[in-house]
N, C-alpha and C positions, 0 to 999 in steps of 0.2 A: 402678119409679122414686117410686112414692109414699113408699114405706117408705125410701127411699136419702134422700129429702129429710127425711123425718121425722127420720132419723138425725142427719142434719148440723144440723139446725134445734135439736135436742137437743143436740149438741155445741157449738153457739152459744151457748144458754143456759147450760151449763155455765160455760165460757170467761168469759161476763160475769159470773154471779154468783161463781164459785169465784176468779176471780182478783181481780176489782176490788174485792170485799168478802169477805175469808175467814170463813167461820163464826166465832162467839162464841170468843173462847179460843185460835184459831190466828193465827199471823202470815201476812202475805203469803207466796205459794207460791213457792219458789224455782224458776226456769226458766232454762236454760243459753241464752246468748246463740246459740249455733249450732242450737239449736233451738225456736223459737219456736211457740208454742201457736196452732192455726188450729182453727177447727170441723170442716174436711174432713180435717185430719191425726188430728184426735181418734176422726173417726169411720172412718176407714181401721185406726188402732190398735185400737179396739175390733174391729173385722171379724176381725183379724188374732189378736187375744187369743183369741177364740172360735173358731179355724179347726182342727177336728181333723184334717183332712187333714195337717198339719205334725209328725205323730207317725209313727213305723213303722207300726203297727197301723191308723193313721187313726181311733181313738176316744179320743185325748188331746188337749187342748189347755191353753192356760196357765190357762183359767177352771175346768180339771177340780180344780187344787189350789188355785186362787184363786177358790172360788166366792161371788158377790154375795150370795147368799141367806145365805152364811156368813160374813159381813163379809170377804169376799175369803180366806178360809183354806179347808180341807178339814176344819174339825172336826166330829165328834168323833175323829178319826183321830189315832191316835199318831205316825206317821209318815207322810208322803205315800205314794201310790201311782201309780206309772206304767204304761206299757203292759205288759201281763198281770199287772195288779196286783202288778209288781214293786214292793218297797218299798226305801227308801233309809234314812237313819239322821237325816234332821232333820225336826222337827216344821215345817209350813208357817207361815211369819209370815204376819201381815196385810199386803196391799196397800195398806189404808186409810192413808193420811198416810206411805205410803213415800215420798212426795215430800218430804218434809222429812229422810230419813236423809241422815246425811254418808257412809254406805257402806251396801251392800246385802249379803244374806245374813248370816246369824247371826255369821259369823265376818270378814265385811267384806271377803272377796275380791273384791267388784267395787265400782269408784268410784262409780258411778251408775247408774241402770235403765237408760238404754241400753246399757252392757256387763252388766248382769244378765240382760237380755231375750235374749243369745246364748247363753248357756248348757243350759239345761232342754232345748233342742231335741237336743243331740247328745249328752245325758247318757243312759246306757246302762239307767237305772234309771228315766228320766223318759220325755220321748217320743223318744230312740234312733235318731235317725236317723244316719245312717253320717257325714254332715258336713251343711253348709247348702245344698248343691246341689239336692235334691230337691227342697226349700222353694222356691228361688230359680226352678226348673223351672214349679211349679205356677202363679208370680206372674207369670211372664212369656209365660204360654200362657193365661190367666184375663183372658176381656176385662173382667169389672169390676174386677179388680185393676190391669190395664194402665192402664186409664181413671183410675182414681184417682190411681195412682201418680205418671202424668201431669200430672195436675191438682196434687198438692200439691206434689211435687218437680221436677217439669219433667222427666223421665227418660222415654226411649223404654225400651220392654219390655226389651231385651237389656241396659239400662244398670242396671235395677233390681239394687240390693246390700243386703247386710244392715244395710248404713248406714242406708238409707231406712227397712227393715224394723224396725228398732230404735228408731229416732228415733219412729217412729209407734205403736209399741206404748209406750213412754215418754210421750210426750204424752198417751195415754189414761190411762195410769195417774198422772199427775200430777193428775188431775180428780177421783181418789178421797180426797176428803179429808171429815172428818168431826169437828163442833166440837159446838157448843151442848147438850153435855150437863147435867145439874142440876147439877153442880159448875162447867161455866161461867156457867151464869146466876146461880147463886148470890154465885160468888166475883168473875167478871168483868163481870158483869151487874147487880150490887145487889139481886137479887131473894131477899129474907131468907127466904122459903118454900120455897125450891127445894132446899134438904136439910133435912132432918128432923134430928130431936136425936143420932138414933143416928148418922147420917152426919155430922153437925157433929163429935161425939164421935171419930169415925173420925179426919177430917181432922187432929184435933189431935194423935192418935198418931202420924199420917202424919208432920207435922213433927217431932214431939220422941221418943219413945219408941221407934218404928216405924225412926227415922232412914232414911225411904224417900225423902225429898228428897234426900240425896245422891248418888243415880244418877237417879232419876226427877224430873228439876227440874221447877218450875215458878217462873217468871218473872213480874214484877211486872204485865205485861200480855199473858201467853199462855202456854202450856204446851203443850211436845210430849210430855214425862214421860219424855225421857230425857236422859243427857248424852253420847250417842253414844260412850260408852267401853265396855271389854271388862274383863269381871270374873271371875274365877275365884269361882263361888257355892257349889261342892260338889255340883253336879249331874252325873253320869256318872264325872268323875274319882275320886270317892270308891270307887268300887267297883273302880276298878282304879288305885290309887294306888302300890300296891307294883310294878307294869308300866311306870308310866307315863314314867319316866326310860328305860328302854330302848327302849320304844316310841319314844319322840322322835327317841332316836340313832339307830336305823334309820330313822326317815324322812328323818333328815339325810341321811345315806348315800346312801338312796334316791334322793334328789333331787341330791345331787352325781354320781352316777353316771348320772342321766335328766334335765339341766336342762331338757328340754322337758315333764317330768311334767305331767300334767292334775291340777291339785288339785282342781277341781270333781270329776272323776269318782272322785277318790281318797276325798274327805271323804263322799261318798255312797254308797260302796260298802265301805267298810273301816270298821268300828265302830271300830277301833283309834285310827286317823288322825281320823277324827271326832270322839273324845274329846280330839284336841289342843287343840282350837278356834283361837283366834286365833293359837298358835304355828306351826300348818301356813301361815300365811299368813307371818307375822313371823320366826319361829325364834328368837324373844326369849323365855329363860327366863320372865320375869314376864309372858307370855302365855300359859303350860301352863294348858291347862283353862278358858280364860277366853273368854267369850261376850258379844256386845252386848248390851247394856241395850235391850231391847224398851220400846215405849211401853205406857203404861196406858189409852189410852183403848180403849174397848169391850172390854176384858179379860174382862168377865164372858160375853162372847160367843163366847169362843176358846179353851175347854178343850179339850185338856189343855195342860198348860204346860211351859217350860223348852225348849232346843233340842232334847232329844228325846224331848219329849212324855211325860215320865217322873212328873208329878206331875198329879192329876188334876182338882183341885179349886183355887180360889182359898184354901181354906181351909188346905189342906194346903201349899199355898205360904208362907202364913205361919209356918205352922207350923216349915215348914223352915227359915224364918230366924230364928223364935225360939228353936230348937234350935242356932243357932250356923252353920248350914251344912250340916246333914246331916238327912237326912230321918227317920230314926228316932232318937229322942234316945239317948245313949248310944254311938252308933257313933262311930267316931274320924274327925277333920277331916284331910284331907288338907293337906299340906304348903304347898302352892303357892297357898291359898286367898288372896282379897285379904284386905287388912286391916283393913276396916270390917266383915268379916263375924263378928260374935260374938254370943253369947245376947244376947235383948232381953229376957227376963223379963216377959212379956206375960202379963196372964191370959187368962182365957180369955174374958171379957165384954168385953175390950179387942181381942182378934183378932176376936171377933163384929163389933165396931165397926168394925175397920180393913176387912174385907171388904165391910161395907153401904158405906163410903165408896167405895171400888171398884168398886161395883156402880154407882155414882152417876156415874160417868164413861164410861156408855153414852148414846150420841149417838142423838135421836129416831127415826133410820131403822133403827136397830137393836134399840130396845126390845122389839119383838114376840119372841113365844117365847125372852126372855131364859133362858140355861141356868141352872139351879141350883147354888149351891156350898155 
């Protein structure tokens, strides 16, 4: 009972601090009107998030791929591992500041955190339940859960559904916000000593020669570091550009033949479908190979990078952009690449400065054991 009370108290403190006054550099956290934050709901979501019983093998939870000690990723894994060490096709994005995302997943296939929470549970390479019924059976028979759901949602054990489950998980995830980085203290807080000369030069490159600001947006009084849009930046698709048209057509035929096709399963179990990016959701040609702009907050702690984890370090990421959207200089550029991707002509020193600036986007709680780049 003491641990339960402490969990609720911690959630209450999170609600008050994170939602009343967001960290420096961040706007107020958006909360759906149909899922208001409460300490009890957040504590319940925390418990659900860490419960390994909700996987087929009983040893995988949401926190397996979104580990708090790793900025809620599974760094340094290239792609995530589910039950029996099965691997999908995607690198785990951080849950930190995911509350600000306009869509979830690399291809935006979920509109919000509530919907996102449904899918890993039943994906065969993640938690692999045959459906949500085994999870609900656990919740309806566990006294701690039945008591919590009654208190939070006012439902009896038999009335617990995935609606309540995903609302609780999403409420917990909305508390995982992080700002107050050295950059925030320098840019928004007026601390002229918060960034050193190298980092300040890197910020100038970020704004100008690097053209990073075009997609990783900084506003006058806050910075989410994303435009929430989808771009083909030459990752993944470059290696299969001669086949991508046929793959796209085959996928469209498959969806026509099977309107109930589970795209979530397709993109995590079929590399070809995965590389279609946003196209697998929208079926628009300008979305071929396009993936969501990720936040740059705490990026120095979440290597490797890109949707497929194919780039190991921040410096290599900058070199990819410096080469105009190819990982190896001189390789061909795919014809679907986004219009803003072209060679930057940065010098080696400028690349170093830009990487130093991105390292300065690390929040205090994640500074320890910062990964080298």
